[in-house]
NUKOLVO-657266 format. One record per residue (C-alpha): y, x, z; residue number from 1; residue in one letter. Coordinates in Angstrom, 3 decimals. Example, Ala and Ser with C-alpha at 12.3 -4.5 7.8 and 13.67 -1.06 7.14 Angstrom:
<nodes>
<node Y="-4.500" X="12.300" Z="7.800" num="1" residuo="a"/>
<node Y="-1.060" X="13.670" Z="7.140" num="2" residuo="s"/>
</nodes>
This chain:
<nodes>
<node Y="295.922" X="288.781" Z="-34.080" num="1" residuo="m"/>
<node Y="299.136" X="287.457" Z="-32.462" num="2" residuo="g"/>
<node Y="300.035" X="285.300" Z="-35.480" num="3" residuo="q"/>
<node Y="296.505" X="283.922" Z="-35.802" num="4" residuo="r"/>
<node Y="296.109" X="283.325" Z="-32.070" num="5" residuo="k"/>
<node Y="299.006" X="280.873" Z="-32.194" num="6" residuo="t"/>
<node Y="297.350" X="278.693" Z="-34.851" num="7" residuo="q"/>
<node Y="295.684" X="275.510" Z="-33.598" num="8" residuo="p"/>
<node Y="291.915" X="275.701" Z="-33.221" num="9" residuo="a"/>
<node Y="291.478" X="273.005" Z="-35.878" num="10" residuo="r"/>
<node Y="293.009" X="275.306" Z="-38.473" num="11" residuo="r"/>
<node Y="290.771" X="278.187" Z="-37.410" num="12" residuo="m"/>
<node Y="287.692" X="275.930" Z="-37.455" num="13" residuo="a"/>
<node Y="288.649" X="274.754" Z="-40.945" num="14" residuo="g"/>
<node Y="288.296" X="278.319" Z="-42.183" num="15" residuo="r"/>
<node Y="284.561" X="278.138" Z="-41.560" num="16" residuo="f"/>
<node Y="284.192" X="274.529" Z="-42.688" num="17" residuo="g"/>
<node Y="284.259" X="272.863" Z="-39.251" num="18" residuo="r"/>
<node Y="287.657" X="271.124" Z="-39.190" num="19" residuo="s"/>
<node Y="285.955" X="267.738" Z="-38.611" num="20" residuo="h"/>
<node Y="283.796" X="268.763" Z="-35.673" num="21" residuo="g"/>
<node Y="282.080" X="271.826" Z="-34.291" num="22" residuo="v"/>
<node Y="278.306" X="271.550" Z="-34.278" num="23" residuo="s"/>
<node Y="276.114" X="272.892" Z="-31.504" num="24" residuo="g"/>
<node Y="274.873" X="275.602" Z="-33.874" num="25" residuo="f"/>
<node Y="275.689" X="279.017" Z="-32.402" num="26" residuo="v"/>
<node Y="277.459" X="280.243" Z="-35.557" num="27" residuo="l"/>
<node Y="279.901" X="277.343" Z="-35.294" num="28" residuo="h"/>
<node Y="280.165" X="277.009" Z="-31.516" num="29" residuo="t"/>
<node Y="280.758" X="280.614" Z="-30.460" num="30" residuo="v"/>
<node Y="283.754" X="281.352" Z="-32.716" num="31" residuo="p"/>
<node Y="285.400" X="278.045" Z="-31.810" num="32" residuo="a"/>
<node Y="285.002" X="278.382" Z="-28.047" num="33" residuo="v"/>
<node Y="286.017" X="282.042" Z="-28.005" num="34" residuo="l"/>
<node Y="289.102" X="281.260" Z="-30.073" num="35" residuo="y"/>
<node Y="290.184" X="278.443" Z="-27.753" num="36" residuo="v"/>
<node Y="289.455" X="280.515" Z="-24.641" num="37" residuo="w"/>
<node Y="291.533" X="283.404" Z="-25.967" num="38" residuo="l"/>
<node Y="294.390" X="280.991" Z="-26.749" num="39" residuo="r"/>
<node Y="294.336" X="279.484" Z="-23.230" num="40" residuo="h"/>
<node Y="292.535" X="281.909" Z="-20.855" num="41" residuo="p"/>
<node Y="294.250" X="280.553" Z="-17.740" num="42" residuo="g"/>
<node Y="295.034" X="276.960" Z="-18.755" num="43" residuo="d"/>
<node Y="291.950" X="274.868" Z="-18.080" num="44" residuo="f"/>
<node Y="293.470" X="271.575" Z="-19.231" num="45" residuo="r"/>
<node Y="294.833" X="272.864" Z="-22.553" num="46" residuo="r"/>
<node Y="291.620" X="274.742" Z="-23.369" num="47" residuo="a"/>
<node Y="289.350" X="271.757" Z="-22.684" num="48" residuo="i"/>
<node Y="291.624" X="269.292" Z="-24.473" num="49" residuo="e"/>
<node Y="291.906" X="271.516" Z="-27.544" num="50" residuo="e"/>
<node Y="288.153" X="272.113" Z="-27.892" num="51" residuo="i"/>
<node Y="287.373" X="268.418" Z="-27.356" num="52" residuo="v"/>
<node Y="289.955" X="267.422" Z="-29.995" num="53" residuo="r"/>
<node Y="287.982" X="269.495" Z="-32.524" num="54" residuo="l"/>
<node Y="285.204" X="266.907" Z="-32.220" num="55" residuo="g"/>
<node Y="281.534" X="267.379" Z="-32.923" num="56" residuo="g"/>
<node Y="279.311" X="268.581" Z="-30.097" num="57" residuo="d"/>
<node Y="282.085" X="268.300" Z="-27.504" num="58" residuo="t"/>
<node Y="279.842" X="268.314" Z="-24.438" num="59" residuo="d"/>
<node Y="278.483" X="271.729" Z="-25.416" num="60" residuo="t"/>
<node Y="281.772" X="273.264" Z="-26.533" num="61" residuo="t"/>
<node Y="283.644" X="271.782" Z="-23.563" num="62" residuo="g"/>
<node Y="281.076" X="273.147" Z="-21.114" num="63" residuo="a"/>
<node Y="281.263" X="276.635" Z="-22.606" num="64" residuo="i"/>
<node Y="285.070" X="276.737" Z="-22.732" num="65" residuo="v"/>
<node Y="285.215" X="275.311" Z="-19.207" num="66" residuo="g"/>
<node Y="282.865" X="278.016" Z="-17.960" num="67" residuo="a"/>
<node Y="284.895" X="280.772" Z="-19.638" num="68" residuo="l"/>
<node Y="288.261" X="279.526" Z="-18.392" num="69" residuo="v"/>
<node Y="286.787" X="278.848" Z="-14.951" num="70" residuo="g"/>
<node Y="285.433" X="282.398" Z="-14.774" num="71" residuo="a"/>
<node Y="288.808" X="283.737" Z="-15.892" num="72" residuo="t"/>
<node Y="291.210" X="281.552" Z="-13.908" num="73" residuo="a"/>
<node Y="289.085" X="280.312" Z="-11.001" num="74" residuo="g"/>
<node Y="288.375" X="276.881" Z="-9.610" num="75" residuo="v"/>
<node Y="292.056" X="276.338" Z="-8.826" num="76" residuo="g"/>
<node Y="292.760" X="276.038" Z="-12.560" num="77" residuo="a"/>
<node Y="290.822" X="272.760" Z="-12.805" num="78" residuo="i"/>
<node Y="293.313" X="269.867" Z="-12.748" num="79" residuo="p"/>
<node Y="293.044" X="268.164" Z="-9.318" num="80" residuo="p"/>
<node Y="293.037" X="264.700" Z="-10.881" num="81" residuo="e"/>
<node Y="289.940" X="265.656" Z="-12.899" num="82" residuo="w"/>
<node Y="288.131" X="266.609" Z="-9.692" num="83" residuo="l"/>
<node Y="289.359" X="263.452" Z="-7.936" num="84" residuo="a"/>
<node Y="287.962" X="261.300" Z="-10.759" num="85" residuo="g"/>
<node Y="284.571" X="263.013" Z="-10.778" num="86" residuo="l"/>
<node Y="281.688" X="260.697" Z="-9.921" num="87" residuo="v"/>
<node Y="278.381" X="262.562" Z="-9.742" num="88" residuo="e"/>
<node Y="276.614" X="260.713" Z="-6.928" num="89" residuo="w"/>
<node Y="274.719" X="261.774" Z="-4.851" num="90" residuo="p"/>
<node Y="276.389" X="265.126" Z="-5.478" num="91" residuo="r"/>
<node Y="280.028" X="265.426" Z="-4.426" num="92" residuo="t"/>
<node Y="282.801" X="267.871" Z="-5.294" num="93" residuo="v"/>
<node Y="282.336" X="269.408" Z="-1.837" num="94" residuo="g"/>
<node Y="278.598" X="269.817" Z="-2.422" num="95" residuo="w"/>
<node Y="279.274" X="271.507" Z="-5.777" num="96" residuo="m"/>
<node Y="281.813" X="273.844" Z="-4.157" num="97" residuo="e"/>
<node Y="279.266" X="274.842" Z="-1.489" num="98" residuo="r"/>
<node Y="276.692" X="275.436" Z="-4.234" num="99" residuo="l"/>
<node Y="279.160" X="277.634" Z="-6.159" num="100" residuo="a"/>
<node Y="279.990" X="279.637" Z="-3.011" num="101" residuo="e"/>
<node Y="276.293" X="280.147" Z="-2.335" num="102" residuo="r"/>
<node Y="275.732" X="281.280" Z="-5.915" num="103" residuo="l"/>
<node Y="278.655" X="283.729" Z="-5.662" num="104" residuo="a"/>
<node Y="277.079" X="285.260" Z="-2.545" num="105" residuo="r"/>
<node Y="273.983" X="286.066" Z="-4.604" num="106" residuo="q"/>
<node Y="276.019" X="288.690" Z="-6.487" num="107" residuo="f"/>
<node Y="277.918" X="290.638" Z="-3.804" num="108" residuo="p"/>
<node Y="279.985" X="293.669" Z="-4.780" num="109" residuo="s"/>
<node Y="278.211" X="295.607" Z="-2.020" num="110" residuo="e"/>
<node Y="274.927" X="295.184" Z="-0.201" num="111" residuo="g"/>
<node Y="272.020" X="292.854" Z="-0.716" num="112" residuo="a"/>
<node Y="272.363" X="289.222" Z="-1.781" num="113" residuo="p"/>
<node Y="272.328" X="286.560" Z="0.911" num="114" residuo="e"/>
<node Y="269.091" X="284.622" Z="1.161" num="115" residuo="r"/>
<node Y="269.167" X="280.959" Z="2.108" num="116" residuo="s"/>
<node Y="267.193" X="277.795" Z="1.553" num="117" residuo="g"/>
<node Y="268.082" X="274.900" Z="-0.715" num="118" residuo="p"/>
<node Y="271.363" X="273.074" Z="-0.255" num="119" residuo="l"/>
<node Y="270.698" X="269.661" Z="1.356" num="120" residuo="p"/>
<node Y="270.914" X="266.785" Z="-1.106" num="121" residuo="l"/>
<node Y="269.925" X="263.130" Z="-0.906" num="122" residuo="f"/>
<node Y="267.373" X="263.526" Z="-3.699" num="123" residuo="w"/>
<node Y="266.170" X="259.880" Z="-3.757" num="124" residuo="p"/>
<node Y="269.692" X="259.076" Z="-4.932" num="125" residuo="g"/>
<node Y="269.106" X="261.201" Z="-8.038" num="126" residuo="l"/>
<node Y="266.061" X="259.109" Z="-8.930" num="127" residuo="i"/>
<node Y="268.011" X="255.852" Z="-8.562" num="128" residuo="a"/>
<node Y="271.014" X="257.191" Z="-10.501" num="129" residuo="r"/>
<node Y="268.852" X="258.521" Z="-13.328" num="130" residuo="n"/>
<node Y="266.937" X="255.229" Z="-13.557" num="131" residuo="a"/>
<node Y="270.243" X="253.355" Z="-14.006" num="132" residuo="v"/>
<node Y="271.372" X="255.823" Z="-16.692" num="133" residuo="f"/>
<node Y="268.019" X="255.494" Z="-18.457" num="134" residuo="m"/>
<node Y="268.414" X="251.697" Z="-18.582" num="135" residuo="l"/>
<node Y="271.935" X="252.033" Z="-19.989" num="136" residuo="i"/>
<node Y="270.837" X="254.508" Z="-22.675" num="137" residuo="v"/>
<node Y="267.770" X="252.467" Z="-23.655" num="138" residuo="l"/>
<node Y="269.827" X="249.261" Z="-23.703" num="139" residuo="g"/>
<node Y="272.397" X="250.888" Z="-25.945" num="140" residuo="h"/>
<node Y="269.684" X="252.289" Z="-28.226" num="141" residuo="g"/>
<node Y="267.890" X="248.954" Z="-28.565" num="142" residuo="f"/>
<node Y="271.200" X="247.169" Z="-29.175" num="143" residuo="r"/>
<node Y="271.849" X="249.499" Z="-32.123" num="144" residuo="r"/>
<node Y="268.559" X="248.389" Z="-33.664" num="145" residuo="l"/>
<node Y="269.806" X="244.799" Z="-33.860" num="146" residuo="l"/>
<node Y="271.752" X="243.571" Z="-36.887" num="147" residuo="p"/>
<node Y="275.537" X="243.889" Z="-36.649" num="148" residuo="a"/>
</nodes>
């Protein structure tokens, strides 16, 4: 395993015919993300960059690898500049951290889970943000229907 673990993920993916992009199909996704996670279990940046460079369904594979490395290495492994550049209005990095802490308290090592209400969020902002995204996506889609 040591020799194979040092091979780039692209070479491994090529062995099952996916060297030009990993699809979202479970038989393609799972081996690729597990391979990359095992190559970089504590290096969030390298793991995400390697799986994204494989191409294909990068939002799915990146999310899975990110979850695995995050569970292994913790939130501190996420590059600070990636968090600083995150724009997810009306949610903020702080709001997401509070949500993660609340979720972690639902699975205590001892005792009963903590019960609490929903985390406050300016929900009208989600409607406005999603309306803007919908216009961008529809505009892009209709533009693609026009001749080149």
